[in-house]
Steps between C-alpha positions, in 0.01 A plus 500: 500500500790744590688408191189570281454831672868593468486420121196714452655797698818457292302502173308810600838673604642423158184644323522812700867553428449442132215744507727759662773444247265537204349820654846653542592420136172656375568810697869522380382449150256790527769727649770415258258558207490861613842561635816408320828460688825302491728379785869547405755294689793545251812660626499775223114557531470435127118453535447833703455809294770771557421853635592636155238280329228580752573875472467476123180298502324728757571805294368381170240742363401302201431141403782281363401193302739205501473233223700197596586272210550148652488168324272244647707195453807617683759235610485419866795716597325797361147458621581661835634808313157567365333435835736735684439772243130470531521503874725823475251673266214408734682672795585799277123520418409507869766739599425749226131521592398358167733713287685196378273259294645197313409209271692185395506404128630171348639592159573145402134411470385817315679617177356866550630499865839383375510775252387749760783387732765531242379849387535596869864383505444176678698223313478122575800329653603139431489272807609129528230259623579146581223243437548124484880522503486745197597866506260728298516879445178699582424858401401670823379852564579653837477882468264789583395843367394782728280774354384831642322737253731525201802393713625142460785307666586139430685231698620260231574214737367448861798386698435278801603609847564844648539688168128439426402782742768733379418444136134568564535799741748682272271450202228661690716776600605568148150533362349685805747774559442786270778739576819320596786684669798550269863365542774628257773282364790737428640507152772697308818367666521145359227366723286202381161556359173339619553197277836427665335493842188313379442295816515809717290697265223235503497476881494873553226555235258355751507795732680772290538677170853401435649721241833609350611845582786727381609796701438825329755793539217752505252328737516345846400138545122486548385447856223277396751219471498284817865400432776527249668154415867513389634178365841439368600841358819455292553843345616819689209667670517890485524695816182680411310171487623413848377843600161411362498178703602703811205743448267190460626356823471845682135509407432149658582292186636145533787334328591137421861452380638181355865571408854346514825685459668167406590361148547124514592322178494126533613434150824673560506406880543863602301643787549866449340833616258678286517855366395790726171619371426712807277269703750434776548860561134571500444214752782637719311823517230286676760338728465173313841359417552237220847342514687416183541133599337161463295330779591129545305255710560143599119445451505547128356375180680299236631533160529241238856440374642267226788286633744256335568147625739336264307428182175623635347845543222532759299779663476544875346738747753693715420728789554871403524736795437801284139373473381555858160327590293688746235308694484689828296819496418771762137595583409752235220524245748481218627161613170338617449150371835462323699177507816560303670766282826451321691810409795434276782767514365731770694761681486587867274789625520706810324803659691769684227743572434641847171660464270325748190607296606266219442134560761264353421137442713225326267290280727237343815370675740216426560227749738531801760314298573771251787729391598749246724458193693805364470599131636460252571136520500187294262208527653173603235237479725235662602714787500334844299736714618523865297583816715821528347625181151529668588671827335841451153399620164602338516741210209732413404495135167676523369769737210729566484863624185657633468861608594866387781375259494800282368779733202527738253272320509115560590285222635147441807356325586149419848394365612160386852453378429279200401613155344212321342273769142595371582545130355251244716664228428499134487119488219494774682270733299421806635628833418364841156567629647629830707750315193646347304461824766697698491790246123510487481485886753787524310712242167434684684610820637820329158577366329432848277251345583152642167341454611214272827416676357238717303339211793523250727290719227290671583137526809285607673334204805369684448259776817292552451171704720442797715190469449219753709204587423151353395347828256788564362468144426129551342565834275762350412276200392209707334734755279644235388157392460320838398792718146551363436120526606491861281805571205327336556185707535693831176688421314169416617337830395806712167526324437122550580526872270792546227326314534183727508718805175661400333183406591344839349796684174455311481130591575570863247782508757753625456742212 
């Protein structure tokens, strides 16, 4: 009798619990149908919208339509890419108060849609799909077009990961900002044009009107420019032009200068000093000193050299201390999110100013195992470097000044002692993303507009694993396999004992 009563009570308890679970699920479903949110447990918060994105979305004053062209039959490794982009668009729609609307189109199933996608600049890519031990190629679309009025911006390829938010937010910024602040790229002294700094120009065009500018003898530099960018001048700069730059600084203008006074020639093996074009003297007037010597660093990049071993020639990588690798950065908006910059043939910088109103900050420094090599000198690839060659500690290769540099009005000045670290050149060679990020960050800081710095460098791309001993590795391996089994067995034993204890109490009538 007691056993029957116990079973009846147990059955009713199970029914009540199941009813409560179903009710909770129904309520949660109703809530989530009205409210969208995501929990982000990633270290770099890749699924959490940055403050820059939220600010842009909240200030939209018109509707932006996003047409996402995605193939339906994507391979397994790319399906999540489409889902992530759809989730991102849904969050943008909610955060913008409905000013972001979107639709997904599959061009592969509709010839008119495919033609529309291609007319909008979205081209298919070929991806490999493995089916039944055979590899086939599939034409896949993964792009998007954003439209606002007569403005249009395309994202030719939706990249998975953190860059998805950056590409989408910057595209929204491009078509939603009517009057962009202007940045001047100085010309007229052998400096590169916009095409020769294509990566930088593309990145800056999100926020600024980045345009070439030549100093006029009869007019001052316009004060509507947020900053003047000077990259690799090679011809003598007239004193009158330095005077125009000084007047620009005195009125609160900001300067970014990328310049080296060195002249390395690896073909001849000569590490010389460049011609005096007036930049060093101009910097000295700002208490910034650029030495005519080469920074060397034990933490350096490598060069490929051809060596001979009897009858054979082979190429090998050799550490080259003249290529310092910089991977430790101070806390500054210009260096936020950077991982590594390599600056071949840089010279040491120092600041000798004593004005307490001017704030000096080193931005890029070599490692503690660094030194300085006098010029001129000859390159010896086979030189056996000694520890005594790197005994001069950290060397500053980029610095920032903030304050009344040229008078009573505050301005900002960034100097980096390398001329071509951000140049693509006429051959459009790609430069390191962090080289471009540093320059863009610095220009954002000069222009007092740091909104996209966090977003530009969001994400962790380098995450080295710590090495462990073989014994520890074996223990972890078998622990991962056997640990869950032991836990399940322990749980089963405990649960069985509790059940038997409860059953005995019912039999004895002591419940």
